DRENPA-802055 format. One record per residue (C-alpha): residue number from 1; x negated, y, z; residue in one letter. Coordinates in steps of 0.001 Angstrom, whole numbers. Layout:
// DRENPA-802055
<r NUM; <X; Y; Z>; "a">
...
***
This chain:
// DRENPA-802055
<r 1; <83239; -33648; 133198>; "m">
<r 2; <80506; -35728; 134845>; "p">
<r 3; <77352; -33760; 135723>; "r">
<r 4; <75154; -35891; 133430>; "a">
<r 5; <77325; -35113; 130385>; "i">
<r 6; <77335; -31378; 131206>; "i">
<r 7; <73542; -31411; 131391>; "s">
<r 8; <73291; -33080; 127973>; "i">
<r 9; <75688; -30550; 126403>; "v">
<r 10; <73784; -27587; 127865>; "v">
<r 11; <70474; -29047; 126639>; "f">
<r 12; <71884; -29561; 123133>; "a">
<r 13; <73196; -26001; 122996>; "v">
<r 14; <69831; -24676; 124156>; "a">
<r 15; <67948; -26637; 121485>; "i">
<r 16; <70390; -25452; 118810>; "t">
<r 17; <69901; -21862; 119954>; "g">
<r 18; <66135; -22175; 119803>; "l">
<r 19; <66295; -23640; 116302>; "a">
<r 20; <68614; -20847; 115143>; "l">
<r 21; <66326; -18217; 116659>; "t">
<r 22; <63334; -19772; 114907>; "a">
<r 23; <65144; -19710; 111550>; "r">
<r 24; <66172; -16078; 111971>; "l">
<r 25; <62636; -15162; 112985>; "g">
<r 26; <61232; -16888; 109916>; "a">
<r 27; <63536; -14813; 107726>; "r">
<r 28; <62546; -11472; 109263>; "t">
<r 29; <58807; -12034; 109824>; "q">
<r 30; <56686; -10991; 106796>; "q">
<r 31; <53773; -13241; 105798>; "p">
<r 32; <50344; -11799; 106605>; "a">
<r 33; <48656; -10132; 103624>; "a">
<r 34; <45761; -12097; 102183>; "e">
<r 35; <42454; -10605; 103250>; "a">
<r 36; <40309; -9301; 100423>; "a">
<r 37; <36579; -9783; 100057>; "e">
<r 38; <36228; -6317; 98549>; "l">
<r 39; <38386; -3209; 98737>; "v">
<r 40; <37722; -63; 96728>; "l">
<r 41; <39585; 2886; 98175>; "t">
<r 42; <40112; 6608; 97513>; "n">
<r 43; <39444; 6259; 93808>; "g">
<r 44; <41071; 6889; 90450>; "k">
<r 45; <42002; 3358; 89449>; "v">
<r 46; <43099; 2790; 85847>; "v">
<r 47; <45377; -259; 85884>; "t">
<r 48; <46290; -384; 82156>; "v">
<r 49; <49836; -1192; 83314>; "e">
<r 50; <52493; 856; 81538>; "e">
<r 51; <54756; 1135; 84565>; "g">
<r 52; <52027; 2136; 87014>; "a">
<r 53; <48958; 3299; 85100>; "p">
<r 54; <47217; 4906; 88078>; "d">
<r 55; <46343; 3827; 91602>; "a">
<r 56; <44060; 4839; 94444>; "q">
<r 57; <42752; 1515; 95640>; "a">
<r 58; <42210; -2082; 94647>; "i">
<r 59; <41799; -5298; 96646>; "a">
<r 60; <39717; -8155; 95240>; "i">
<r 61; <39107; -11710; 96383>; "r">
<r 62; <36767; -13928; 94398>; "g">
<r 63; <37547; -13382; 90722>; "s">
<r 64; <41160; -12355; 91419>; "r">
<r 65; <42715; -8937; 91955>; "i">
<r 66; <45017; -9223; 94956>; "l">
<r 67; <46681; -5838; 94690>; "a">
<r 68; <46421; -2273; 93454>; "v">
<r 69; <48162; 709; 94979>; "g">
<r 70; <47649; 3580; 97347>; "s">
<r 71; <44833; 3503; 99862>; "s">
<r 72; <47449; 3070; 102591>; "a">
<r 73; <49094; 149; 100783>; "d">
<r 74; <45831; -1696; 100288>; "i">
<r 75; <44752; -1274; 103916>; "r">
<r 76; <46767; -4375; 104841>; "k">
<r 77; <44321; -6486; 102813>; "h">
<r 78; <41355; -5379; 104912>; "v">
<r 79; <40225; -8211; 107163>; "g">
<r 80; <37361; -8656; 109586>; "a">
<r 81; <34956; -9633; 106801>; "k">
<r 82; <36246; -7352; 104035>; "t">
<r 83; <33724; -5023; 102441>; "q">
<r 84; <35361; -1620; 102075>; "v">
<r 85; <33834; 935; 99713>; "i">
<r 86; <35071; 4511; 99600>; "d">
<r 87; <34465; 5469; 95966>; "v">
<r 88; <35158; 9118; 96780>; "q">
<r 89; <37357; 9935; 93826>; "g">
<r 90; <35295; 8136; 91207>; "q">
<r 91; <36875; 6410; 88226>; "l">
<r 92; <37515; 2660; 88507>; "v">
<r 93; <38374; 891; 85250>; "i">
<r 94; <38711; -2718; 84043>; "p">
<r 95; <35538; -4306; 82708>; "g">
<r 96; <34662; -3929; 79034>; "f">
<r 97; <34793; -6925; 76694>; "i">
<r 98; <31920; -7147; 74211>; "e">
<r 99; <33463; -8466; 71006>; "g">
<r 100; <30201; -9140; 69210>; "h">
<r 101; <26742; -9030; 70718>; "g">
<r 102; <23579; -11041; 71236>; "h">
<r 103; <23444; -11948; 74896>; "f">
<r 104; <20078; -13688; 74983>; "t">
<r 105; <18673; -10946; 72773>; "g">
<r 106; <19518; -8439; 75498>; "i">
<r 107; <17692; -10519; 78083>; "g">
<r 108; <14707; -11020; 75806>; "t">
<r 109; <14504; -7273; 75214>; "a">
<r 110; <14520; -6749; 78981>; "e">
<r 111; <11387; -8886; 79212>; "l">
<r 112; <9570; -6539; 76848>; "g">
<r 113; <8463; -2929; 77009>; "l">
<r 114; <11254; -368; 77150>; "k">
<r 115; <10228; 2376; 74766>; "l">
<r 116; <13407; 4445; 74535>; "m">
<r 117; <12149; 7130; 76918>; "h">
<r 118; <8675; 7500; 75424>; "a">
<r 119; <7962; 11103; 74440>; "k">
<r 120; <4947; 10496; 72196>; "t">
<r 121; <3268; 7762; 70200>; "w">
<r 122; <254; 8034; 72518>; "d">
<r 123; <2523; 7181; 75449>; "e">
<r 124; <3639; 4009; 73695>; "i">
<r 125; <42; 3027; 72959>; "v">
<r 126; <-770; 3554; 76643>; "a">
<r 127; <2159; 1333; 77675>; "m">
<r 128; <915; -1444; 75421>; "v">
<r 129; <-2632; -1048; 76767>; "a">
<r 130; <-1289; -1463; 80298>; "e">
<r 131; <617; -4624; 79349>; "r">
<r 132; <-2499; -6063; 77685>; "v">
<r 133; <-4250; -6019; 81076>; "k">
<r 134; <-1920; -8718; 82415>; "t">
<r 135; <-1292; -10638; 79179>; "a">
<r 136; <-3087; -13830; 78230>; "k">
<r 137; <-5223; -13749; 75062>; "p">
<r 138; <-2965; -14568; 72129>; "g">
<r 139; <210; -13760; 74049>; "e">
<r 140; <2684; -11752; 71999>; "w">
<r 141; <3705; -8386; 73393>; "i">
<r 142; <7157; -7072; 72530>; "y">
<r 143; <8821; -3724; 72968>; "g">
<r 144; <11993; -2045; 71786>; "r">
<r 145; <13704; 1319; 71635>; "g">
<r 146; <11182; 3766; 70193>; "w">
<r 147; <12369; 6496; 67851>; "h">
<r 148; <10004; 8924; 66173>; "q">
<r 149; <12625; 11685; 66094>; "e">
<r 150; <12723; 11719; 69904>; "k">
<r 151; <9001; 12326; 70342>; "w">
<r 152; <7833; 15740; 71503>; "d">
<r 153; <4920; 15715; 69061>; "t">
<r 154; <4241; 13877; 65826>; "k">
<r 155; <1342; 11408; 65632>; "p">
<r 156; <-1923; 12941; 64418>; "s">
<r 157; <-1980; 10397; 61611>; "a">
<r 158; <1417; 9722; 60124>; "a">
<r 159; <2961; 8381; 56940>; "v">
<r 160; <6591; 9240; 56212>; "e">
<r 161; <6831; 10526; 59774>; "g">
<r 162; <5722; 7211; 61275>; "f">
<r 163; <2389; 6477; 63007>; "p">
<r 164; <-328; 4179; 61701>; "v">
<r 165; <-1425; 1114; 63621>; "h">
<r 166; <-5099; 2004; 64240>; "d">
<r 167; <-4744; 3271; 67841>; "a">
<r 168; <-2345; 467; 68733>; "l">
<r 169; <-4603; -2213; 67261>; "s">
<r 170; <-7609; -796; 69110>; "k">
<r 171; <-6043; -1317; 72560>; "v">
<r 172; <-4652; -4783; 71711>; "s">
<r 173; <-7277; -6635; 69641>; "p">
<r 174; <-6394; -10093; 71018>; "d">
<r 175; <-2653; -9716; 71440>; "n">
<r 176; <-145; -9451; 68602>; "p">
<r 177; <2240; -6559; 69245>; "v">
<r 178; <5775; -6159; 67874>; "v">
<r 179; <7664; -2936; 68631>; "l">
<r 180; <11238; -2786; 67366>; "t">
<r 181; <12756; 543; 66367>; "h">
<r 182; <15768; 1811; 68338>; "a">
<r 183; <17950; 1256; 65274>; "s">
<r 184; <16818; -2330; 64849>; "g">
<r 185; <16098; -1562; 61191>; "h">
<r 186; <12316; -1292; 61449>; "a">
<r 187; <9438; -2928; 63289>; "t">
<r 188; <5964; -1651; 64109>; "f">
<r 189; <3175; -4216; 64431>; "v">
<r 190; <-537; -4157; 65153>; "n">
<r 191; <-3372; -5700; 63150>; "a">
<r 192; <-3302; -8952; 65150>; "k">
<r 193; <393; -9502; 64444>; "a">
<r 194; <-119; -8836; 60742>; "m">
<r 195; <-3092; -11219; 60642>; "h">
<r 196; <-1164; -14050; 62311>; "l">
<r 197; <1778; -13408; 59977>; "s">
<r 198; <-411; -13448; 56850>; "d">
<r 199; <640; -9898; 56028>; "i">
<r 200; <-1989; -8099; 53960>; "t">
<r 201; <-2187; -5160; 51592>; "s">
<r 202; <-1497; -7644; 48806>; "a">
<r 203; <1804; -8719; 50373>; "t">
<r 204; <4694; -7716; 48176>; "r">
<r 205; <7733; -5931; 49543>; "d">
<r 206; <10560; -8405; 50118>; "p">
<r 207; <13955; -7770; 48585>; "e">
<r 208; <15816; -5345; 50802>; "g">
<r 209; <12753; -4224; 52726>; "g">
<r 210; <9372; -2563; 52415>; "d">
<r 211; <5962; -2366; 54038>; "l">
<r 212; <4903; 1244; 54524>; "i">
<r 213; <1481; 2031; 53092>; "r">
<r 214; <-758; 5084; 53159>; "d">
<r 215; <-2014; 6923; 50077>; "a">
<r 216; <-4785; 4332; 49623>; "k">
<r 217; <-2416; 1385; 49821>; "g">
<r 218; <-3400; 365; 53355>; "n">
<r 219; <-672; -1025; 55591>; "l">
<r 220; <386; 1380; 58325>; "t">
<r 221; <2001; -1292; 60490>; "g">
<r 222; <5584; -227; 59837>; "l">
<r 223; <7875; -2867; 58360>; "l">
<r 224; <11258; -1593; 57283>; "r">
<r 225; <14539; -3507; 57052>; "e">
<r 226; <14028; -7083; 55788>; "r">
<r 227; <10265; -6712; 55818>; "a">
<r 228; <10517; -7209; 59585>; "s">
<r 229; <11348; -10825; 58823>; "g">
<r 230; <7791; -11378; 57614>; "l">
<r 231; <6512; -11315; 61194>; "v">
<r 232; <5902; -14834; 62488>; "r">
<r 233; <6759; -14161; 66078>; "r">
<r 234; <5089; -16406; 68603>; "g">
<r 235; <2572; -17858; 66177>; "r">
<r 236; <-670; -18744; 67922>; "g">
<r 237; <744; -17972; 71368>; "a">
<r 238; <-223; -20183; 74328>; "p">
<r 239; <2256; -23045; 74574>; "a">
<r 240; <4639; -22980; 77517>; "l">
<r 241; <5185; -26061; 79636>; "s">
<r 242; <8711; -27445; 79812>; "e">
<r 243; <9137; -25917; 83268>; "a">
<r 244; <7774; -22541; 82124>; "e">
<r 245; <10105; -22516; 79120>; "a">
<r 246; <13094; -23337; 81338>; "a">
<r 247; <12141; -20599; 83795>; "d">
<r 248; <11842; -18110; 80945>; "r">
<r 249; <15266; -18986; 79574>; "e">
<r 250; <16767; -18662; 83040>; "q">
<r 251; <15104; -15291; 83489>; "r">
<r 252; <16450; -14109; 80121>; "i">
<r 253; <20007; -15025; 81146>; "l">
<r 254; <19627; -13298; 84517>; "e">
<r 255; <18250; -10113; 82979>; "l">
<r 256; <20980; -10045; 80324>; "a">
<r 257; <23647; -10500; 82993>; "t">
<r 258; <22238; -7690; 85124>; "q">
<r 259; <22001; -5351; 82149>; "e">
<r 260; <25531; -5858; 80801>; "v">
<r 261; <27117; -5708; 84256>; "l">
<r 262; <25298; -2450; 84952>; "s">
<r 263; <27074; -1032; 81888>; "k">
<r 264; <30510; -2302; 82951>; "g">
<r 265; <30645; -5233; 80515>; "v">
<r 266; <32263; -8207; 82250>; "t">
<r 267; <33090; -10457; 79267>; "s">
<r 268; <30792; -11226; 76365>; "f">
<r 269; <31291; -12892; 72983>; "q">
<r 270; <28089; -13816; 71188>; "d">
***
């Protein structure tokens, strides 16, 4: 066989061998595991999967779960930029889904005074007085979460276990104040809020609600159930510019998002 033909045959065999080796290598080589952005390890992961309800670790990239398994299994998803958090045996569960809520209401409440931890009525009055210092005249002040049964002491002046508005009205003469009960079924207002809402001693109780009065018929400031709807919130308040209103709405959404995520709620239906 001429030398040139032998060279061609040897070259062809070599190329064929290289191609075969490449194909065999492709079959045996495992693809690299996708690197996660976040890995939670050494935890008690609840998968809600019937076949494998428990795991130790979870790998996450973007909004997608890459894998769950043992801490050793998930280690392959740790890349150079992966944030790894050792949860030290803590429980890791899927996010909660809120089936019915008021998302912007949560954010709006976050803008106001948080009264759930107040131990006395005097403490609440002091919180309002502090907010008045930074509020514009006529600006409405809101708060939520108070509950008279959680106070260490009862107000010195009380009707049906609830305070009267005198002390509150004294510290907020130019700012209407609306404080929503923890249950959402009652509202406490000051004199300015009642004035702007045209609520007087002559105001009749609406159907399904009542205005609490003292023995002399004077309004105490407590509006129960549907009587809370008599408050004309925002009336007389300084008008916001278009930019200010947009900023406020954005802030409400941000605060609501932070609050629900802090409680493990990841989906929300309003």
